[in-house]
Each structure stands twice: as C-alpha cells, then as structure tokens.
C-alpha positions in Angstrom: 8.2 -17.9 4.7 5.9 -20.9 4.3 7.1 -22.4 7.5 6.8 -19.1 9.4 3.3 -18.6 8.0 2.2 -22.1 9.0 3.1 -21.4 12.6 1.4 -18.0 12.5 -1.7 -19.6 11.1 -1.8 -22.2 13.9 -1.5 -19.5 16.5 -4.3 -17.4 14.9 -6.6 -20.4 14.8 -6.2 -21.0 18.5 -6.9 -17.4 19.3 -10.3 -17.1 17.6 -12.6 -14.6 19.3 -16.4 -14.5 18.8 -17.7 -11.1 17.8 -21.1 -9.5 17.3 -20.7 -9.6 13.6 -20.0 -12.0 10.7 -17.7 -11.7 7.7 -19.1 -12.6 4.3 -17.8 -12.6 0.8 -20.1 -10.6 -1.6 -20.2 -10.1 -5.4 -21.9 -6.7 -5.3 -22.5 -3.9 -2.8 -26.1 -3.3 -2.0 -27.8 -0.1 -0.7 -26.6 -0.7 2.8 -23.2 0.5 1.8 -24.5 4.0 1.2 -25.7 4.2 4.9 -22.3 2.9 5.9 -20.6 5.6 3.7 -22.7 8.4 5.3 -21.6 7.2 8.7 -17.9 6.7 8.0 -17.2 9.7 5.6 -17.6 12.3 8.4 -14.6 10.8 10.3 -12.1 11.6 7.5 -10.6 14.9 6.4 -9.4 13.1 3.2 -11.1 10.1 1.7 -12.2 9.1 -1.8 -15.9 8.7 -2.1 -17.0 5.1 -1.4 -20.7 4.9 -2.2 -22.5 2.0 -3.8 -22.0 3.2 -7.4 -18.2 3.8 -7.0 -17.5 0.6 -5.1 -19.5 -1.6 -7.6 -17.7 0.1 -10.5 -14.3 -0.1 -9.0 -14.3 -3.6 -7.4 -17.3 -5.7 -8.6 -17.2 -5.1 -12.3 -15.2 -8.0 -13.8 -13.8 -5.6 -16.4 -11.9 -3.9 -13.6 -10.1 -7.0 -12.5 -10.6 -9.9 -10.1 -11.2 -8.6 -6.6 -12.4 -10.5 -3.5 -14.8 -8.3 -1.6 -15.7 -9.1 2.0 -18.0 -7.2 4.4 -18.4 -7.4 8.1 -22.1 -7.2 8.9 -24.4 -7.4 11.9 -28.2 -7.1 12.1 -28.4 -6.1 8.3 -25.8 -3.3 8.8 -22.4 -3.1 7.1 -19.8 -2.4 9.7 -16.8 -2.5 7.4 -15.3 -4.0 4.2 -12.1 -5.3 2.8 -11.0 -5.6 -0.8 -8.3 -8.2 -1.8 -6.5 -9.0 -5.0 -3.7 -11.3 -6.0 -1.1 -10.3 -8.6 0.0 -13.5 -10.3 2.3 -11.8 -12.8 5.2 -13.7 -11.3 3.6 -17.2 -11.3 6.4 -18.5 -9.0 5.8 -15.8 -6.4 2.4 -14.2 -6.5 1.7 -11.2 -4.3 -1.5 -10.5 -2.3 -2.8 -7.0 -1.9 -5.2 -5.6 0.7 -6.5 -3.0 -1.7 -9.0 -1.3 0.7 -10.0 -1.7 4.3 -12.5 0.5 6.0 -14.8 0.3 9.0 -17.2 2.4 11.0 -15.4 4.8 13.4 -14.0 3.2 16.5 -14.5 -0.3 15.2 -10.9 -1.5 15.3 -12.3 -4.9 16.1 -13.9 -5.0 12.7 -10.7 -3.8 11.0 -8.7 -6.4 12.8 -11.1 -9.3 12.0 -11.3 -8.2 8.3 -7.4 -8.2 8.2 -7.3 -11.6 9.8 -9.8 -12.9 7.2 -7.5 -11.4 4.5 -4.4 -13.2 5.8 -6.4 -16.5 6.0 -7.6 -16.0 2.4 -4.0 -15.4 1.2 -2.7 -18.3 3.2 -5.3 -20.6 1.6 -4.1 -19.3 -1.8 -0.4 -20.0 -0.8 0.5 -16.3 -0.9 3.6 -15.5 1.2 3.8 -11.8 0.6 0.9 -9.4 1.4 1.1 -5.7 0.5 -1.0 -3.1 2.3 -1.0 0.7 2.4 -1.1 2.0 5.9 -0.2 5.6 6.9 2.8 5.9 9.2 1.8 6.2 12.8 -1.8 5.3 12.2 -3.8 2.8 14.3 -4.1 0.6 11.2 -0.3 0.6 10.8 0.1 -0.4 14.4 -2.5 -3.2 14.0 -0.7 -4.6 10.9 2.7 -4.5 12.8 1.1 -6.5 15.7 0.0 -9.0 13.1 3.6 -9.4 11.9 3.6 -7.2 8.8 6.9 -5.5 8.1 7.2 -1.9 6.8 9.5 -2.5 3.8 8.2 0.0 1.2 7.6 3.7 1.5 5.1 5.2 -0.9 4.9 9.0 -0.9 1.4 10.1 0.1 0.6 12.9 -2.3 3.3 15.0 -3.9 1.7 17.8 -5.9 3.7 20.8 -7.1 2.6 23.9 -5.2 0.7 25.4 -8.2 -1.7 22.3 -8.1 -2.5 22.5 -4.4 -6.0 23.4 -3.3 -7.9 24.0 -0.1 -8.8 20.3 0.2 -5.1 19.3 0.4 -3.9 22.3 2.5 -3.4 21.4 6.1 -3.5 17.6 5.8 -0.1 17.3 7.5 -1.6 19.0 10.5 -4.3 16.5 10.9 -4.2 13.2 12.7 -3.2 10.5 10.2 -6.2 8.5 11.4 -8.4 11.1 9.7 -6.8 10.3 6.3 -7.8 7.2 4.3 -5.5 6.5 1.3 -5.1 2.9 0.1 -4.0 1.0 -3.0 -7.5 1.3 -4.5 -7.2 5.1 -4.6 -4.7 4.9 -7.4 -3.9 2.6 -10.2 -0.9 0.8 -8.7 -2.5 -2.7 -9.1 
C-alpha cells in the first residue's frame, strides 16, 4: 500500500489545479459557518444541523477528541469544510477517517479539493487506510471511486423499527441520494 500510495501522491502533485478558493486548517468555527449552514441546509432532505455551536462542540472541543478541521474559503466566505481523524488504536496500522465533508450546493470542485487535502494529510501521517461514508450512487461516492477509494464496507443507513418511524424519515428512499447527508460524524462510530 505504501508503494501504491507513493505513486498516487506523485500523480496528484503533478495534476494540481488552481482554484478560486484556499483551504485552511482552523481550530474553531466562526460566525461565517452559520451563513454557510443557511445556504447548504436547504439542499438536503435529511441532514444533521451543522451550525457554529454544534460544529464547535462536536469537533473543536478537545474533550470530544482530536479532529483536524479544514475549511475551503474565498473572499471571507466558507465554501465547505472537512473533518479528519486518525484512529491509532492499532499502533502498527492506524486508520484515517474522513468524518465529515460538506460544501455549498453544486461545488463539487470544493468537495474534490477538500478530499485531496485529506488524502495528502493522511499520506503525511503515513496512514494507508482511509475510511469515509458515502451513500451508494451519490456524486460523492463517484468522486471517491475516481480517487481510488474502494467500497469494502457496507453500513446500513438507518434501520428503525416501523413503530419508531416518523414523517421526517418517511420517503427518504424516494429521494435522490444526493439530498441526504449522513457521515461518520452523525453517529458515535469513531
């Protein structure tokens, strides 16, 4: 895996594209994330709230764990963010996680560049296995497959007994999977 990843890294470095935004690592989400949230939340039929208070509590408070938080920004606007974490439980073979990845609607270029920055980060940390949640047949899944990710684990989306269903969950199967945002950060897997 290390040899294969070294070749992939060299290819990515030669294919760098200049964009209208930059990616920066942050320690805390500022009030710009609330404007981002108001723009992105209307796209989804199912998404956990991602406002400033929630994101800072979930990913920026050290009591919750060690996360790497990166944002894509342009002209003082947040265009997207990515949350990363490394599980070093097995010290001989740590695993990287893309815990959350979200961008403004129709900004697949932002999603792609954030994902590339994640792979670069994990490469620099000598991580050979990266886990990410992507819904089957979504544009995000397609992007990760083009990047060389392999679908090796199936995680059931939501499996509630019928008596616990409510109006918010009814009909999700009828919606386009690109209107659902469900990632590792939405449950306590890591």
